[in-house]
C-alpha positions in Angstrom: 6.0 33.9 -35.1 7.0 33.3 -31.4 8.8 36.3 -29.6 11.9 34.4 -27.6 13.7 36.4 -24.7 16.9 36.0 -24.6 17.5 38.5 -22.4 15.7 36.6 -19.7 18.1 35.2 -16.1 17.6 32.3 -14.5 16.8 34.4 -11.3 14.4 36.5 -13.6 12.7 33.5 -14.6 12.6 31.6 -11.1 10.6 35.1 -10.3 8.3 34.7 -13.5 7.5 31.2 -11.9 6.8 31.9 -8.0 4.7 34.9 -9.3 2.8 33.0 -12.0 2.1 30.1 -9.7 -0.7 32.5 -7.9 -3.0 32.8 -10.5 -2.1 29.5 -11.9 -3.1 27.7 -8.8 -5.9 29.8 -8.2 -7.4 28.5 -11.6 -6.6 25.3 -10.5 -8.5 25.6 -7.3 -11.7 27.0 -8.8 -11.8 24.5 -11.5 -10.7 21.6 -10.0 -13.8 19.8 -9.6 -14.0 19.9 -13.6 -10.3 18.9 -13.7 -10.6 15.9 -11.4 -13.9 14.7 -13.7 -11.6 14.4 -16.7 -9.6 11.8 -15.0 -12.7 10.0 -13.5 -14.2 9.5 -16.8 -11.1 7.8 -18.2 -11.2 5.6 -15.0 -14.7 5.1 -15.3 -14.5 3.8 -18.9 -11.0 1.7 -18.4 -10.7 0.3 -14.7 -14.5 -1.9 -14.9 -13.1 -2.9 -18.1 -9.7 -4.3 -17.1 -11.0 -5.7 -13.8 -14.9 -6.8 -14.4 -14.6 -9.0 -11.0 -13.5 -6.3 -8.6 -14.8 -2.8 -10.1 -18.1 -1.6 -10.8 -17.4 2.1 -11.3 -15.6 5.5 -10.6 -18.1 8.2 -9.8 -16.8 12.2 -8.9 -18.1 13.8 -5.7 -16.6 17.4 -5.6 -12.9 16.6 -5.9 -13.2 12.9 -4.2 -12.8 10.1 -7.0 -15.2 7.3 -5.8 -14.1 3.8 -6.7 -17.8 1.6 -6.2 -16.6 -2.5 -6.1 -18.6 -5.4 -6.9 -19.2 -6.4 -3.4 -20.5 -5.2 -0.1 -19.4 -5.7 3.2 -21.1 -7.0 6.6 -19.2 -8.2 10.2 -15.8 -7.3 8.1 -16.8 -9.6 5.4 -17.2 -9.0 1.7 -20.6 -10.2 0.0 -22.0 -10.1 -3.2 -23.4 -6.7 -4.1 -26.7 -8.5 -4.3 -26.5 -9.6 -0.7 -25.6 -6.0 1.0 -27.3 -2.7 0.9 -24.3 -0.7 0.3 -21.4 -1.2 -2.0 -17.8 -1.5 -0.7 -16.0 1.9 -2.2 -12.7 3.5 -1.7 -12.3 7.3 -2.0 -9.4 9.3 -3.2 -8.9 13.1 -3.5 -8.1 13.8 -7.4 -5.8 17.1 -6.4 -3.0 14.9 -4.8 -2.0 14.2 -8.6 -4.0 17.1 -10.2 -1.4 19.9 -9.4 0.8 19.1 -12.1 -1.6 21.0 -14.4 -0.6 24.7 -12.7 2.9 24.2 -11.8 3.5 23.3 -15.9 1.3 26.4 -16.7 3.7 28.3 -14.4 6.7 27.1 -16.3 5.3 27.4 -19.4 4.1 31.1 -19.5 7.1 32.4 -17.3 9.4 31.7 -20.1 7.4 33.5 -22.3 7.9 31.4 -25.5 4.5 32.2 -26.7 3.8 28.7 -28.3 0.0 27.8 -27.6 0.5 24.1 -29.1 3.2 23.6 -26.2 0.7 24.5 -23.8 -2.3 21.9 -25.2 0.3 19.2 -25.4 1.5 19.8 -22.0 -1.9 19.9 -20.5 -3.0 16.9 -22.5 0.1 14.7 -21.3 -0.6 15.8 -17.9 -4.3 15.1 -17.9 -3.4 11.5 -19.0 -0.8 10.9 -16.4 -3.2 12.5 -13.9 -6.0 9.7 -15.3 -3.3 7.0 -14.4 -2.4 8.6 -11.0 -5.9 8.5 -9.9 -6.7 4.9 -11.2 -3.2 3.8 -9.1 -4.1 5.7 -6.2 -7.8 3.9 -6.0 -6.6 0.4 -6.9 -3.9 0.5 -4.3 -7.1 1.5 -2.1 -9.4 -0.9 -3.1 -6.4 -4.1 -2.8 -5.4 -2.8 0.5 -9.0 -2.8 1.6 -10.0 -6.4 0.3 -6.7 -7.9 1.2 -7.8 -6.9 4.8 -10.7 -8.3 4.6 -9.8 -11.5 2.2 -6.6 -11.9 0.9 -7.1 -14.5 -1.1 -10.0 -12.6 -3.2 -7.6 -10.2 -3.6 -5.3 -12.1 -5.3 -7.4 -13.9 -7.7 -9.5 -10.9 -9.0 -7.1 -8.0 -8.7 -3.5 -6.9 -10.0 -0.4 -7.5 -7.7 -0.2 -5.3 -4.6 3.8 -5.1 -5.3 2.5 -3.6 -9.1 0.1 -1.3 -7.6 2.2 -0.2 -5.0 5.2 0.8 -7.8 2.3 2.7 -10.0 1.0 4.0 -6.6 4.7 5.5 -5.9 5.3 6.6 -9.0 1.9 8.6 -9.8 2.0 10.1 -6.1 5.8 11.1 -5.9 7.2 11.2 -9.6 4.2 12.8 -11.8 3.1 15.7 -9.8 6.3 17.5 -9.4 8.6 15.8 -11.9 6.7 15.3 -15.1 5.3 18.8 -15.7 9.5 19.8 -15.3 10.4 16.9 -18.0 7.6 18.1 -20.6 8.7 21.7 -20.5 12.5 21.1 -21.0 11.8 18.5 -23.7 9.3 21.2 -25.3 11.8 24.2 -24.7 15.7 22.7 -24.8 16.3 25.0 -27.6 15.5 27.9 -25.4 18.1 30.2 -25.1 17.6 29.8 -21.4 17.7 26.1 -21.5 20.7 26.0 -23.5 22.9 28.6 -21.3 22.2 26.5 -18.2 23.4 23.2 -20.4 26.8 24.8 -21.3 27.4 26.1 -18.3 26.7 22.6 -16.4 28.9 20.7 -19.1 31.7 23.4 -18.7 
């Protein structure tokens, strides 16, 4: 049976969140490479399958995701990889989207509900959103790079810049900060603290 601290006040909850952010972000910083690897593995499987004429693979170097294209580059022009010594690649730091995880962990443990299922479900959902975010950032980087060299090629083999831009903005601005809060609220909407807040707001 899960223990619910009905005496928890909004101010007390905020204090807990701030305190728990220290160990949560410390754990995230220590394991950020492993956390990023999970998103890169999914991207390496999905992106080449969706855009085989543009993307070869995705790899991880430290906390940086490296998206490798099917082209090489020489003199500002794109060439088939067979005609170039080096592949055209773009880089993104996985931490710009993965910090949603320690934020969620702090919210979860600050409430003291003790529901392990909520912790795991929220973490898995954020991992999936993080993977989408890494893919969106890398697609944006690749589209911009290819468009600067060959706009016609970019329009032919890559997704629309408008779609990529929307996915990028969503992944950078919404997912890291808003998604953890929305998942946490959905999981704990029956908690006295949240119910009390809703009652005061409606009143």
